[in-house]
C-alpha positions in Angstrom: -5.1 -10.1 25.8 -6.3 -7.3 23.1 -5.0 -3.9 23.6 -6.8 -1.4 24.8 -7.6 1.1 22.1 -6.8 -0.2 18.2 -6.5 2.6 15.3 -8.1 0.7 12.4 -7.9 3.6 10.4 -4.8 6.1 9.8 -4.8 9.4 8.9 -2.5 9.8 5.4 -0.5 12.5 4.2 -1.8 14.9 1.2 0.0 17.1 -0.7 -2.7 20.2 -2.2 -2.3 23.8 -3.2 -3.3 26.4 -0.6 -6.6 27.0 0.2 -7.8 23.5 -0.5 -10.5 22.3 2.0 -10.4 18.3 2.9 -11.0 16.0 6.0 -8.3 14.2 8.1 -9.5 10.4 9.3 -8.7 8.7 12.1 -10.9 5.7 13.4 -9.5 3.3 16.6 -11.9 0.7 18.6 -11.7 0.2 22.2 -13.5 -1.5 25.1 -15.0 1.7 26.5 -16.2 4.9 24.7 -13.3 6.7 23.6 -12.3 10.4 23.1 -10.2 12.4 20.1 -7.6 15.3 20.5 -5.7 16.0 17.5 -2.3 17.9 17.8 -0.1 20.0 14.8 3.8 20.4 14.2 4.7 23.7 12.5 8.7 23.5 12.6 9.6 22.3 16.5 6.5 23.2 18.5 3.8 20.3 18.6 0.4 21.6 19.9 -2.7 20.8 20.6 -5.8 22.0 18.3 -8.3 23.6 20.1 -12.0 22.0 19.9 -10.9 19.3 16.8 -12.2 16.7 19.8 -13.8 14.7 16.3 -12.9 11.5 14.7 -12.8 13.6 12.0 -9.9 17.1 11.3 -11.6 19.3 8.8 -8.2 21.4 7.3 -8.3 24.8 4.9 -4.8 23.9 3.6 -2.6 27.4 4.3 0.8 25.7 5.5 3.2 22.1 5.9 2.1 21.2 8.9 2.6 18.1 10.9 -0.7 16.3 12.1 -1.6 13.4 14.8 -4.8 12.7 17.2 -4.8 11.4 20.2 -7.3 8.2 21.2 -8.4 8.3 24.9 -10.3 5.6 26.8 -12.6 6.1 29.9 -9.8 4.3 32.0 -6.8 6.7 30.5 -5.4 4.7 28.4 -3.9 6.5 25.3 -2.7 6.3 22.0 -1.1 8.4 19.2 -1.9 7.9 15.2 0.4 7.5 13.0 2.1 11.4 11.7 0.9 12.6 8.7 2.5 15.8 6.9 0.3 18.0 5.4 2.2 19.4 2.3 0.7 22.9 0.6 1.9 24.8 -2.5 1.6 28.2 -2.9 2.1 28.2 -6.1 0.0 26.3 -8.4 -0.7 26.6 -12.1 -4.5 28.3 -12.4 -5.7 25.5 -14.8 -6.0 23.5 -11.1 -9.3 24.1 -10.2 -9.1 22.4 -6.7 -13.2 22.4 -6.8 -13.1 20.0 -9.8 -9.8 18.4 -8.3 -10.5 14.5 -6.9 -7.1 13.7 -5.3 -5.1 12.6 -8.6 -1.8 13.3 -8.7 -0.6 16.8 -10.5 3.1 17.5 -11.2 3.5 21.1 -10.3 7.5 21.3 -10.6 9.4 18.9 -13.3 12.6 17.6 -13.0 15.1 20.2 -15.4 18.4 19.0 -17.8 21.4 19.1 -15.4 25.3 19.7 -16.8 27.1 17.7 -14.0 31.1 17.5 -14.1 32.8 14.5 -12.5 32.7 13.7 -8.9 30.0 17.0 -8.6 27.0 15.8 -7.0 24.5 15.5 -9.3 20.2 16.5 -8.0 16.9 16.3 -10.0 14.0 17.8 -7.9 10.5 17.1 -8.8 6.8 17.3 -6.8 3.7 16.3 -7.6 0.2 17.2 -5.8 -2.5 14.7 -4.2 -4.4 13.1 -2.1 -3.1 10.7 -0.4 0.1 11.9 -0.9 1.7 10.5 -4.1 4.8 8.5 -3.9 8.1 8.9 -6.4 9.8 6.4 -8.1 12.7 8.0 -10.7 14.0 5.8 -14.0 17.4 6.7 -15.7 16.5 5.5 -19.7 13.2 3.9 -19.3 15.1 1.3 -16.0 13.9 0.9 -12.3 16.6 3.3 -10.1 15.1 1.1 -7.1 16.5 3.6 -4.4 15.4 6.4 -5.4 12.3 6.9 -4.6 12.2 10.3 -3.1 11.2 13.9 -4.8 14.6 14.7 -5.0 16.9 11.8 -6.8 20.6 13.2 -5.6 23.7 10.8 -6.3 26.5 12.9 -4.3 29.5 11.9 -7.0 28.3 11.6 -10.2 30.0 9.2 -12.2 30.2 9.2 -16.6 27.5 6.1 -16.3 25.5 8.4 -14.6 24.6 10.3 -17.5 21.1 9.8 -19.7 17.7 10.5 -19.7 15.5 10.6 -16.2 12.1 11.3 -15.7 10.1 10.2 -12.4 6.9 8.3 -11.8 4.3 10.4 -9.2 1.6 7.8 -8.7 -1.2 7.4 -5.8 -4.9 5.0 -6.0 -6.2 7.3 -8.2 -3.4 7.1 -10.6 0.1 8.1 -11.7 1.2 10.6 -14.3 5.4 10.5 -15.8 7.2 13.8 -15.4 8.9 15.4 -18.5 11.8 13.9 -19.8 15.2 15.3 -19.2 18.9 14.4 -20.2 21.9 14.5 -17.5 25.2 14.9 -19.1 28.1 13.9 -16.8 31.5 14.7 -17.8 34.3 17.3 -17.5 32.6 19.9 -19.5 30.0 21.1 -16.4 28.0 24.1 -19.0 25.9 22.9 -21.9 27.9 24.2 -25.6 27.4 28.1 -26.7 25.5 26.5 -29.7 22.9 24.5 -28.4 20.1 26.5 -27.9 15.8 26.0 -27.2 15.3 26.5 -31.0 16.5 27.7 -34.5 15.7 30.9 -32.9 17.0 30.9 -29.9 13.4 31.3 -28.3 11.8 28.7 -26.6 8.0 27.3 -27.7 5.2 28.6 -25.0 1.4 27.2 -25.4 -1.0 29.0 -24.0 -4.6 27.1 -23.2 -7.2 28.6 -22.6 -10.5 26.9 -21.1 -14.2 28.1 -20.5 -16.2 26.0 -18.4 -18.2 28.3 -17.1 -21.1 30.5 -19.1 -23.8 32.8 -17.9 -27.0 31.3 -19.8 -25.6 27.7 -19.6 -24.5 24.8 -16.9 -20.6 24.8 -16.3 -19.1 21.8 -18.7 -16.3 19.4 -17.0 -14.2 19.2 -20.6 -12.0 21.6 -21.1 -10.6 21.5 -18.0 -9.6 17.5 -18.2 -9.1 19.1 -22.0 -6.6 21.6 -20.6 -4.9 19.5 -18.5 -4.5 16.5 -21.3 -3.2 18.9 -23.6 -0.8 20.9 -20.8 0.9 17.0 -19.8 1.4 16.2 -24.0 2.7 20.1 -25.2 5.3 19.9 -22.1 6.3 16.7 -23.4 6.9 18.4 -26.6 8.8 20.7 -25.1 6.8 23.9 -24.5 6.4 26.2 -21.5 2.9 26.5 -20.8 0.5 28.1 -19.9 -2.6 27.5 -19.0 -6.0 29.4 -17.5 -9.7 28.8 -17.2 -12.5 31.1 -17.6 
């Protein structure tokens, strides 16, 4: 005897820039006709979304929220879909126009070099956009850290053996990207040596990339956008602070 209602397609979590428009999907099967109703939760309050009674929920991302869909049949049976998170990034590099993005992972926050005293907490953090929301996997010195699969890598009491070069792989079904590799120093000294600097003259390296893909008397181009993305990633790996602009 099968359940009265079975959800055959669950909605999936996403991580998107503010203003991005996308669709959450829910599909179910039952012995009678089915009715759908979407709900959202912000902070601790769960609210029914007025008029959201279709299988698909069209959303223009404004703020991070949780969503679920209730499915009813004519016999008053009801099931809820999985709760999914719509994570919204308010500040995203201008080199990523939402209209040209297809949901592949895009890193919006790279980890930074850390100097930590023995026994003190160690935290590394990264963040990425993606549709569906990307998964995370941290590495140290090229070795997979099996327990560290979140945006934040947290070690409560750092040990000398935790020193090394860290980076995170961010992936979804559209591909994968890697964060910058950063060094973590664990020892008695909690601050970098005073003589350490970003360049021989103490100045950071900055790269400005400008991609022009819109022309008044020519069809729009796609290659400049992709080139800006790829060059940004390569220059960041070389230690540049990258500013990407379009048009």
